[in-house]
C-alpha positions, 0 to 999 in steps of 0.5 A: 618743912616748907611746901610751895603749894601751901598758902598762909593768909594773914589778916589785918587787926580790924578784920573780924574772925567771924568774917574769915570763918564765914568765907572759909565755910563758903569756900568749903561748901563750894568745894563740896559742890564741885568735888562732893562732900567725901572728897572734900573731907579727904582732900581739904586741909586747912588750919585757922589760928585765930590768935595769930590772925591767920589761916593756912590752906594746903593746895597740893590737891585739886580740892585744896587748889579750889578751896584756895581759889574760892577762899581768896575770892570770897575774902577779896569780894567781902572784905576787900583785897587790902585786908589780908596778905597771902604768903606762899610756902607755908609749912604744910604740917600746919594745914591739917584740920 
């Protein structure tokens, strides 16, 4: 089932997985600073598929929306806005971590 508040990020072949992981970790820490560690653990749903060069983030909660905003901001700033694509409506069941 597709949900309009899930986002799939697809990365170019030259983007290092370590850079994606670092951006996601920074975004998680940012959410913890905003919402607290416990609420972030409860509401931040994401999945990284390194072999498919993608990451799915569920943005159905306030934490998920902030995680999405922070992640796309870190990616754009550190890797460049043309190194990835975002697709809205990714399968929500894929966004569980």
